[in-house]
N, C-alpha and C positions, 0 to 999 in steps of 0.2 A: 504494500500500500504506500509506504514512504517512498519507494523507488519510483512508483507511478507519479506521485506528487512532484518529486524532484525533476523527473523527465519533463513533465508539463511546465514547470517553472523555467527550466533551461530553454525549452522551445519558445515559450512566451517572451522571454528576455531577448533571445536571438531575433524573433520576429519584430519586436519593438525597436531594436537597434537598427535592423535593416530598413524599417519604415522611416525612421528619423534620417538615416543616411540618404535614402532616395529623395525624401522631401527636401533636404538641404541642397543636394545637387540640382534638383529641378528648380528650386527657387533662384539659385544663382546662375542658371543657364537660360531659363525661360523668361524670367522677369524683365531683364534688360531688353530682350527682343520684343516683348509685349509693349513696354513703354515706348520704344522707338516707333512701333507701328501705330500706336495711339497718337503720338506727336505728329507723324506724317498725315494721319487722317484729319487731325485738327487743322494743320496747315492747309490742306486741300479745302476744308470747309471754309476757312477764313478767306482763301482766294476766291471761292465761289460766291461769297457774300460781297465781293467787290473790293476787298482790302488787298493791298500788295504784300506778298510774302517775299522778303529779300532773298536772292539766291546766294549772296555771300554776305557775311556779317560785316557791318560797318564798324562795330566795336567788338573786339575779340571776346569769346566766351571765357571769362577769367576763371571760372570754376575749375577748368582743366589745368590752369597755370598756378593755382594756389598750392602752397606747401602743406597746408592742413585743411581739413574740411571746414566749410563755411560756419557751421554751427559750433565749432570748437574755438573760433576766433573771439577776441575781446570785442566789446561793442564798438570801440574806435576802429578796429581793423575791419569789422563788418561794414561800418559806414563807409570807410575808404574804398572797400572792394565792391560795394554794390553799385550797379549802374542806375538803379531806380529804387527809391524807398517810398512806399505808399502808406498812408494812414487811413484805415477803414473803420467805420463804426457800425455796430450791429443795430439793425432796424427791423421791427416786427412787421411781417407781411400779413395780408388777410388770412392766409392759410395756416398761420402760426409759425411759419419758418422765420428764423432770424437771419436776415440777409446782411452780408458784409458789404457795405456801400463805401466806395472810395471817396473820402472827403477831401484829401489833399495829397500832393506829392511833396515830401520833405526833401527829396533829392531826385534830380532827373538830369543825367548827363546829356550834353548836346549830341545830336545825331543818333540817339538810342531809339530804336523802334519798340514801342510798347502798345499793345492792343487794348488797353483800358484807358478810360477818361474819368475825370472827376464826375461822380454821380453814377458810375457803372457798378454793378454788383460783381464782386469777386467770388464766384461760386465755390471755389475750393475751401473757403473759410466760412461759408454759410452753413447753417445747421438747423435741425429741428431740436428744440430743447427737451431734455429729459429731467426727471426729478432728481433732486439731491446732487446736482452737478452745476458748478459755476463756470461759465464760459467767458466771463469778463464783459467789458463794455465795447471792446473793439479789438482790432488786430493791426500790428505793424508788419508790413510785408516787404521783404528784401528781394529784389530782382537782380539777376546778374546777366551780363552779356547783352547782345542785341541780335535778334529780337530778344527782348527781356524775358527771362524765365525765372520762376520763383526759386530762390535759393533757400529761404527760410521764412517762417512767420512766427510771431510771438503775440500773445494777447496782452491787453492792458486793462486795468481796472482803475477807475477814478483818474488820478493824475500820475499813476506809476506803471511802468512796464516791468512786470515781475520777471519775465523771461530774460531780461537784460540787466540783471543785478539790481532790480527794483529802482532803476533810474527814473527820475521825474520826466514826464513827457516834454516839458518846456526845456529842460537841459538837453534832452535828446534832440529836440528841434534845433537848438543852438549849435550842437555839434554837427548836425547835418548842414546847416548854413555855413559853418566854418569850413566844412569839407568841400562845399561848392565853390568857395573862393579860391 
C-alpha cells in the first residue's frame, strides 16, 4: 500500500515538473510572437483609420538602448529617457467603467509620433472597479521611442505618485519641465 502511494507521489511530482517546464518554455517563445502580431494588427488598423504609421522611426526606440529596464530606473532617469509623459485621470462612464482620460502631456519631445491627444481615453489603464481595491485617482504614463509606446505606468492618489517614491505631482511636473529645457 505504501509503495503504491509513493509511486503515485513520484508520478504526480514528475508530471507537475514537466507541466511547469513546458509552460515556461511556451511563455517565452510564444508570447513575444503574439505581441508583435498584435502590434502589427494595431498599426494596420491605425493606417486604415487615416493616420500615418511611420515606416522608420524619427526618434530611436530607446528601450533597446537602455542599460537596465525602464521600471528599474530612478524617477529622474525615467523622465530623461521617456519621449512622452502623459497624465491621465480616471472618469466614470455611464456603464460604470473608469476611463483613463489624458488630461495633459508633462513631457513631449519634438518630432515624436504619439497616437493620443488630450481628452482621449487610454484604454490600457481603464478598468471596471471591483470591491475592496483602490485604483487611485489617475495614472502617469511613460512612453518611449517614436511612435511612442508605453514603457511604464504608475497610479497616483491625491497629490502623490506612490509608484515613484511617493513624489508630489507638482514636483514631478517641475522635473518634467526641467527635462524639457
